C-alpha positions in Angstrom: 32.3 -5.2 -2.5 33.6 -2.2 -0.6 31.5 -0.9 2.2 31.8 2.6 0.9 31.0 1.9 -2.7 28.6 4.6 -4.0 27.1 2.5 -6.8 23.6 3.2 -8.1 22.0 0.6 -5.7 23.8 2.1 -2.7 22.7 5.6 -3.6 19.1 4.4 -4.1 19.3 2.8 -0.6 20.4 6.0 0.9 17.7 7.9 -0.9 15.1 5.3 0.2 16.2 5.8 3.8 15.7 9.6 3.4 12.4 9.0 1.7 11.3 6.8 4.6 12.4 9.3 7.2 10.6 12.2 5.5 7.4 10.3 4.6 7.1 8.7 8.0 7.5 12.1 9.7 4.7 13.5 7.5 2.4 10.5 8.0 3.0 10.0 11.7 2.7 13.6 12.8 -0.2 14.4 10.5 -2.3 11.5 11.6 -1.5 11.9 15.2 -2.5 15.6 14.9 -5.8 14.4 13.4 -6.3 12.1 16.4 -5.4 8.8 14.9 -4.1 6.7 17.8 -2.2 4.2 15.8 -1.3 5.1 12.1 0.4 1.8 11.4 -1.7 1.1 8.3 -0.7 4.4 6.8 3.0 3.9 7.6 3.0 0.4 6.1 1.3 1.7 3.0 3.7 4.6 2.8 6.7 2.2 2.9 5.2 0.1 0.2 4.7 3.2 -2.1 7.9 5.1 -1.2 10.2 3.3 -3.6 13.3 5.4 -4.4 12.6 4.9 -8.1 9.5 7.0 -9.1 8.3 4.6 -11.8 8.3 1.7 -9.3 6.6 3.9 -6.7 3.8 4.7 -9.1 3.3 1.1 -10.0 3.2 0.0 -6.4 0.7 2.8 -5.6 -1.6 1.7 -8.4 -1.4 -2.0 -7.5 -1.9 -1.4 -3.8 -4.8 1.0 -4.4 -6.6 -1.4 -6.8 -6.3 -4.3 -4.3 -7.4 -2.2 -1.4 -10.5 -1.2 -3.3 -11.3 -4.8 -4.1 -10.8 -5.8 -0.5 -13.1 -3.0 0.7 -15.8 -3.8 -1.8 -15.9 -7.5 -0.9 -15.5 -6.9 2.8 -18.2 -4.2 3.0 -20.5 -6.3 0.8 -20.1 -9.4 2.9 -20.5 -7.4 6.1 -23.6 -5.7 4.9 -25.4 -8.8 3.4 -23.9 -11.4 5.7 -25.3 -12.7 9.0 -22.2 -11.9 11.2 -21.1 -15.5 11.2 -17.4 -16.3 11.7 -17.6 -18.3 8.5 -17.9 -15.0 6.5 -14.2 -14.3 6.9 -12.8 -17.4 5.1 -15.4 -17.2 2.3 -14.8 -13.5 1.9 -11.0 -13.9 1.7 -11.3 -16.7 -0.8 -13.7 -14.6 -2.9 -11.4 -11.6 -2.6 -8.4 -13.6 -3.8 -10.4 -15.0 -6.8 -11.6 -11.5 -7.8 -8.1 -10.0 -7.4 -6.4 -12.9 -9.2 -8.9 -13.5 -12.1 -10.7 -10.2 -12.6 -8.4 -7.5 -11.6 -5.2 -9.4 -12.5 -2.7 -7.2 -10.7 -0.4 -9.7 -9.1 1.8 -7.1 -7.3 0.3 -6.4 -3.9 -2.5 -8.9 -4.5 -2.3 -10.0 -0.9 -3.6 -6.5 0.1 -7.1 -7.3 -1.1 -7.8 -10.2 1.3 -6.0 -8.4 4.1 -8.3 -5.4 3.6 -11.4 -7.6 3.5 -10.3 -9.3 6.7 -9.8 -6.0 8.5 -13.3 -4.8 7.5 -15.1 -8.1 8.3 -13.2 -8.9 11.5 -13.9 -5.5 13.0 -17.6 -5.8 12.2 -17.9 -9.4 13.4 -15.9 -9.0 16.6 -17.7 -5.9 17.6 -21.1 -7.3 16.6 -22.0 -4.2 14.6 -21.9 -3.8 10.8 -21.5 -0.1 11.2 -18.4 -0.6 13.3 -16.8 -2.7 10.6 -17.7 -0.2 7.9 -16.4 2.7 10.0 -13.2 0.9 10.9 -12.7 -0.3 7.3 -13.1 3.2 5.9 -10.6 4.6 8.5 -8.1 2.0 7.7 -8.5 2.4 3.9 -8.2 6.1 4.4 -4.9 5.5 6.2 -3.7 3.2 3.4 -4.6 5.8 0.7 -3.0 8.6 2.7 0.2 6.6 3.3 0.4 5.7 -0.4 -0.1 9.2 -1.5 2.6 10.6 0.9 5.0 7.8 -0.2 4.6 8.4 -3.9 4.8 12.2 -3.5 7.9 12.1 -1.4 9.5 9.6 -3.8 8.7 11.8 -6.7 10.0 15.0 -5.0 13.2 13.3 -3.8 13.8 12.0 -7.4 13.7 15.7 -8.5 15.8 17.1 -5.7 18.4 14.3 -5.8 18.8 12.8 -9.2 20.4 9.4 -9.1 21.3 8.3 -12.6 21.2 4.5 -13.3 24.0 2.9 -15.2 23.4 2.6 -19.0 22.7 -1.2 -18.8 20.0 -0.5 -16.1 18.3 2.1 -18.4 18.1 -0.4 -21.2 16.7 -3.0 -18.9 14.0 -0.6 -17.6 13.1 0.4 -21.1 12.6 -3.2 -22.1 10.4 -3.8 -19.0 8.3 -0.7 -19.8 7.5 -1.9 -23.3 6.7 -5.4 -22.2 
């Protein structure tokens, strides 16, 4: 394959690079302006939701958001009713995975649920304060949501500004996936 081939996939790669640049700039400077010392959770979430194809970006946004909510609910619940024991984390993560896998059933980004629960619980346990865990968890979840929103908005806007048309066989494949 020629290095300068401007196929559909190459154009999407270029658009994704531009999406990442714009969205990272928005996330980084906005959160730094708001006093967030390390906005890495927002940036990671933005990258996950900034797909160059808007349909995929929306799907990733919904999946990530659903699993973040599950992780928060379990993490906050275990933190508030638990005794602060180190054993809360393995139990909470196992419970989070079961809820995400068997009740929510959104396989894409399902790892986000236990990660979020771990963030909430570990902060509360290591600082010895339930309030610290709740506060830290809410901050991190806020960053995740902000990053996802910026990622999906930039992806949508870029798809309107720079239309990259898929080849006909790709359109048929996407239509089959949408109806499945």
